[in-house]
C-alpha positions as CSV (number, residue, x, y, z in Angstrom):
1,M,13.8,-5.8,-44.1
2,K,16.1,-4.1,-41.8
3,R,14.0,-0.8,-41.9
4,L,10.8,-2.7,-41.4
5,G,12.4,-4.7,-38.7
6,N,13.2,-1.3,-37.0
7,M,10.0,0.0,-37.4
8,L,8.4,-2.5,-35.9
9,A,10.7,-2.5,-33.1
10,A,10.0,1.3,-32.5
11,A,6.2,0.2,-32.6
12,G,6.6,-2.4,-30.0
13,F,8.5,0.0,-28.2
14,M,5.9,2.6,-28.2
15,L,3.2,0.1,-27.2
16,A,4.8,-1.3,-24.2
17,G,5.4,2.6,-23.3
18,F,1.7,3.1,-23.7
19,A,0.5,-0.2,-22.1
20,G,2.7,0.8,-19.0
21,H,1.2,4.4,-18.6
22,A,-2.1,2.7,-18.7
23,A,-1.3,0.3,-16.5
24,Q,-0.1,3.3,-13.8
25,A,-2.4,3.5,-10.7
26,D,-5.3,6.4,-10.4
27,T,-5.5,7.0,-7.0
28,L,-7.0,10.3,-7.3
29,A,-9.9,8.0,-9.2
30,D,-9.9,5.6,-6.1
31,V,-10.3,8.2,-3.7
32,K,-13.0,10.1,-5.4
33,A,-15.0,6.8,-6.1
34,R,-14.7,5.8,-2.4
35,G,-15.4,9.2,-1.1
36,T,-12.7,9.5,1.1
37,L,-8.9,9.9,1.4
38,K,-7.2,7.3,3.8
39,C,-4.4,9.4,5.4
40,G,-1.6,7.8,7.6
41,V,-0.8,9.5,10.9
42,S,0.9,9.1,13.9
43,Q,-0.7,7.2,16.9
44,G,-0.4,10.5,19.0
45,L,2.1,13.1,18.8
46,A,1.3,16.4,20.4
47,G,1.0,19.2,17.8
48,F,1.5,16.9,15.2
49,S,-1.3,14.1,14.9
50,A,-3.5,13.5,17.8
51,K,-7.0,13.4,19.0
52,D,-8.4,16.2,20.9
53,D,-11.1,16.1,23.7
54,K,-13.9,15.6,21.3
55,G,-12.0,12.5,19.8
56,E,-11.1,14.9,16.3
57,W,-7.8,14.5,15.1
58,I,-6.0,17.7,14.9
59,G,-2.4,19.0,14.1
60,F,0.1,20.3,11.6
61,D,0.4,16.6,9.6
62,V,-3.4,16.5,10.0
63,D,-3.7,19.6,8.1
64,V,-1.9,18.2,5.3
65,C,-4.5,15.5,5.1
66,K,-7.1,17.8,5.1
67,A,-5.6,20.4,2.8
68,I,-5.7,17.5,0.0
69,A,-9.5,16.7,1.1
70,A,-10.2,20.0,0.7
71,A,-8.9,20.3,-3.0
72,V,-10.6,17.1,-4.1
73,F,-14.1,16.9,-2.2
74,D,-14.2,20.9,-0.9
75,D,-14.7,19.2,2.5
76,P,-11.7,18.8,4.9
77,A,-13.8,16.2,6.9
78,K,-13.7,13.6,4.3
79,V,-10.6,12.0,5.7
80,T,-10.2,8.5,7.2
81,Y,-7.4,8.5,9.7
82,V,-5.2,5.6,10.0
83,P,-2.9,5.7,13.0
84,L,0.4,3.5,12.5
85,S,3.8,2.9,14.5
86,A,7.0,4.1,12.9
87,D,7.8,0.3,11.9
88,A,4.2,-0.1,10.4
89,R,3.9,3.2,8.2
90,F,5.9,2.3,5.4
91,P,4.5,-1.3,4.6
92,A,0.9,0.5,5.2
93,L,1.4,3.0,2.2
94,S,3.0,-0.1,0.1
95,K,0.2,-2.2,0.6
96,G,-2.4,0.5,-0.2
97,D,-3.5,0.5,3.2
98,V,-3.6,4.4,3.1
99,D,-3.3,6.9,0.0
100,V,-1.0,9.1,1.8
101,L,1.4,9.2,4.6
102,S,1.3,12.5,6.5
103,R,3.3,11.4,9.7
104,N,6.6,13.1,10.6
105,S,8.7,10.8,8.5
106,T,12.2,11.8,7.2
107,W,12.9,11.9,3.6
108,T,15.9,9.8,2.8
109,L,17.6,8.0,-0.2
110,S,16.6,4.6,1.0
111,R,13.2,5.2,1.8
112,E,12.4,6.2,-1.8
113,A,14.9,4.0,-3.6
114,G,14.6,0.9,-1.4
115,L,11.0,1.1,-0.2
116,K,9.6,2.4,-3.6
117,L,8.3,5.9,-2.2
118,L,8.3,9.0,-3.1
119,F,8.4,12.4,-0.6
120,A,5.9,14.8,-2.2
121,A,7.6,17.8,-0.5
122,V,9.4,19.0,3.1
123,S,6.7,20.1,5.1
124,Y,8.7,20.9,8.1
125,Y,12.6,20.9,8.3
126,D,13.8,19.4,11.6
127,G,16.8,18.0,13.1
128,Q,17.5,15.2,15.6
129,G,18.3,16.5,19.2
130,F,18.2,15.4,22.7
131,M,16.1,16.0,26.0
132,V,17.5,15.5,29.5
133,R,16.9,16.6,33.1
134,N,17.7,19.7,34.1
135,A,19.2,18.4,37.2
136,R,22.0,16.8,34.7
137,N,23.3,20.5,34.4
138,V,24.3,20.4,30.7
139,T,24.2,22.6,28.0
140,S,25.5,20.4,25.3
141,A,25.2,16.8,23.5
142,L,29.1,16.8,23.9
143,E,28.6,16.6,27.7
144,L,26.6,13.1,27.5
145,S,29.3,10.4,27.5
146,G,28.6,7.4,29.5
147,I,24.8,7.6,29.4
148,K,21.6,5.6,28.5
149,V,19.6,6.9,25.5
150,C,16.3,6.1,24.8
151,T,14.8,6.2,21.2
152,Q,12.3,4.5,19.0
153,S,12.6,1.6,17.0
154,G,12.3,2.0,13.3
155,T,13.4,5.6,13.0
156,T,16.5,7.0,11.8
157,S,17.5,8.0,15.1
158,A,19.2,5.1,16.5
159,L,21.7,5.2,13.5
160,N,21.9,9.0,13.8
161,V,22.9,8.8,17.3
162,A,25.3,6.1,17.0
163,D,27.1,8.2,14.0
164,F,27.3,11.2,16.5
165,F,28.5,9.4,19.6
166,R,31.4,7.6,17.6
167,Q,32.2,10.7,15.7
168,N,33.0,12.5,19.2
169,K,34.6,9.2,20.6
170,M,32.0,9.2,23.4
171,T,30.5,5.8,24.7
172,F,26.8,5.4,25.5
173,E,24.0,2.6,25.7
174,L,21.1,2.8,23.2
175,I,17.5,1.6,24.4
176,E,15.4,1.0,21.7
177,L,11.7,0.6,22.1
178,P,8.6,0.1,19.9
179,T,6.3,2.6,20.9
180,V,6.5,6.4,21.8
181,D,4.5,5.8,24.9
182,E,7.2,3.3,25.5
183,V,9.8,5.7,25.0
184,V,8.2,8.4,27.3
185,K,7.6,6.1,30.2
186,A,11.1,4.5,30.0
187,Y,12.6,8.2,30.3
188,D,10.2,9.5,32.7
189,G,11.0,6.5,35.1
190,E,14.7,7.1,34.6
191,K,15.5,4.2,33.0
192,C,17.6,6.2,30.6
193,D,19.2,9.6,30.8
194,A,18.4,11.3,27.7
195,L,15.9,10.6,25.0
196,T,16.5,11.3,21.4
197,T,14.4,11.9,18.2
198,D,13.6,14.8,16.2
199,V,13.7,18.3,18.0
200,S,10.1,18.9,17.1
201,Q,8.9,15.6,18.5
202,L,10.7,16.5,21.9
203,Y,8.7,19.6,22.4
204,A,5.9,17.6,21.9
205,L,7.1,14.7,24.5
206,R,8.2,16.9,27.1
207,L,4.2,17.7,27.4
208,K,4.1,13.9,28.5
209,L,6.1,13.8,31.1
210,S,5.1,13.8,34.7
211,K,7.5,17.1,35.3
212,P,7.6,18.7,32.0
213,A,9.3,21.9,33.4
214,D,12.1,19.6,35.2
215,H,13.4,19.0,31.2
216,I,15.1,20.7,28.6
217,V,15.8,20.3,24.6
218,L,19.6,20.8,24.2
219,P,20.6,23.2,21.3
220,D,22.5,20.7,19.7
221,V,21.4,19.2,16.3
222,I,22.8,16.2,15.0
223,S,21.3,15.3,11.6
224,K,19.2,16.4,9.0
225,E,15.3,15.5,9.2
226,P,13.4,17.0,6.3
227,L,9.8,15.9,7.0
228,G,6.8,15.8,4.6
229,P,3.9,13.6,3.2
230,V,4.9,10.4,1.3
231,V,3.0,8.4,-1.5
232,R,4.0,5.1,-3.5
233,Q,5.6,5.6,-6.5
234,G,4.1,4.6,-9.5
235,D,1.4,7.4,-9.8
236,D,2.9,11.0,-10.7
237,A,-0.8,12.5,-10.9
238,W,-1.6,11.5,-7.4
239,L,1.9,12.8,-6.4
240,N,1.3,16.1,-8.1
241,V,-1.9,16.5,-5.9
242,V,-0.3,15.9,-2.9
243,K,3.0,17.9,-3.9
244,W,0.7,21.0,-4.8
245,S,-1.9,20.4,-2.1
246,F,0.9,21.6,0.1
247,Y,2.5,23.8,-1.7
248,A,-0.3,26.0,-2.3
249,M,-0.6,26.6,1.5
250,L,3.2,27.7,1.4
251,N,1.9,30.0,-1.8
252,A,-1.0,31.3,0.1
253,E,1.2,32.6,3.1
254,E,3.8,34.2,0.7
255,L,0.9,35.9,-1.2
256,G,-0.7,37.4,1.9
257,I,-3.9,34.9,1.3
258,D,-5.9,33.6,4.4
259,A,-9.4,33.3,5.5
260,T,-9.8,36.8,5.9
261,T,-8.4,37.9,2.9
262,L,-9.9,35.6,0.3
263,D,-12.4,37.8,-0.8
264,K,-10.2,40.5,-1.6
265,A,-8.1,38.1,-3.2
266,M,-10.7,36.8,-5.5
267,K,-11.0,40.5,-6.8
268,S,-7.4,41.1,-7.0
269,E,-5.5,42.1,-10.5
270,K,-2.1,40.5,-9.6
271,P,-1.7,37.9,-11.8
272,D,-0.2,35.6,-9.4
273,V,-3.2,35.6,-6.9
274,K,-5.4,35.3,-9.8
275,R,-3.8,32.1,-10.9
276,F,-3.8,31.0,-7.6
277,V,-7.8,31.7,-6.8
278,G,-8.2,30.1,-10.3
279,V,-9.5,33.1,-12.2
280,E,-6.8,32.6,-14.6
281,G,-5.5,29.6,-16.0
282,E,-6.2,25.7,-15.9
283,F,-3.9,24.9,-13.3
284,G,-6.7,23.0,-11.3
285,P,-7.9,20.8,-14.1
286,Q,-4.4,19.9,-14.8
287,L,-4.2,18.0,-11.6
288,G,-7.7,16.8,-12.2
289,L,-9.2,19.2,-9.7
290,T,-11.7,22.2,-10.0
291,K,-10.4,25.7,-10.7
292,D,-11.1,26.9,-7.1
293,W,-8.9,24.0,-5.4
294,A,-6.5,26.3,-3.9
295,V,-9.1,28.6,-2.5
296,R,-10.8,25.5,-0.9
297,I,-7.6,24.6,0.9
298,V,-7.1,28.0,2.5
299,K,-11.0,28.2,3.6
300,S,-10.5,24.8,5.4
301,V,-7.0,24.8,7.1
302,G,-5.4,28.6,6.1
303,N,-2.1,29.1,5.1
304,Y,1.2,27.3,5.8
305,G,1.8,29.8,8.5
306,D,-1.6,29.9,9.8
307,S,-1.0,26.1,10.3
308,F,2.3,26.2,11.8
309,E,1.4,28.8,14.6
310,R,-1.7,26.9,15.4
311,N,-0.7,23.7,16.1
312,I,3.1,24.0,16.7
313,G,4.0,27.5,17.1
314,S,3.2,30.6,19.1
315,E,-0.5,29.8,19.6
316,S,0.3,26.3,20.7
317,K,1.5,24.7,23.6
318,L,4.7,23.7,22.0
319,G,5.6,27.0,21.3
320,I,8.4,25.9,18.5
321,P,10.0,29.0,16.9
322,R,9.7,29.0,13.3
323,G,13.3,29.1,12.8
324,V,14.5,27.7,9.4
325,N,10.6,26.7,8.4
326,Q,9.9,30.6,8.2
327,L,9.4,31.6,4.3
328,W,12.8,32.1,2.0
329,S,11.4,35.7,2.1
330,A,11.2,36.0,6.0
331,G,15.2,34.4,6.4
332,G,13.9,31.0,6.4
333,I,14.2,28.2,3.9
334,Q,10.4,27.3,3.0
335,Y,10.1,27.7,-0.5
336,A,7.2,26.9,-3.0
337,P,7.4,26.8,-6.7
338,P,5.5,28.9,-8.7
339,M,1.9,28.5,-9.7
340,R,2.1,29.0,-13.3
């Protein structure tokens, strides 16, 4: 009887596990059936996600959305962009209002464990900094004691700046505002002495000021801000699609594959290139995609370096240096797992 009970218990465990797996969400199937990817983006951050003069969404984060759509549909235009505030972004993802969030969001333990979300990858290694007026004649954030600091509510910035000032035994007054536009307006109107957020965002927000040249981004970086796309927990297959769509862009740069070299890559005898273009292996079908899924991404948005330089790097108004976001082989820390 004891043996029979153990067998029944084991069978019950297996059935429960199967039922749990069967009940798991299938976002990829939903996206395909809908015919469009719902991607959560910022409400307008130059270089990352904003509308151009034609009303089209462009930017570094937008390219991640386009890459996923290219992999799934072979059409980067099949994206419905949902602009979200900092406070609304994670609830919108949790409720299913968007399929993925690609909105300059920092990967933290509490956001994964507490909000039941998963960060697919780090698309941009960032850190929090400060922007001040040149007229203050300061060269370090350590010279900012006694100032008023503006930042956006619902972000990691408030906690980081409080830690920084307390650790360095400096005083300050924090002014939190609900939207980026309100923060910029308050700072530009001299209601605060400094603006603090991720360094990449500071470069973008400086362009919105009435006299951008009168302001400087200080060299100090006071936190780790790994930014990347986010999905809901409970759908590993969709997590893999989002994760590997981004990693395809990184691997393409490492392999020297871009829109101008794709034809050559399709004829390459190099094993890693053959796997990338889908001539060898079943990597696309394993993701629920076609064999040429990575080729579709390169055709649509280019590789990681293309997207970086075009949107926020040397070819953009922001002019942000690659820095740590260089490939590991070029002295940076961007590193994609191999496609094999």
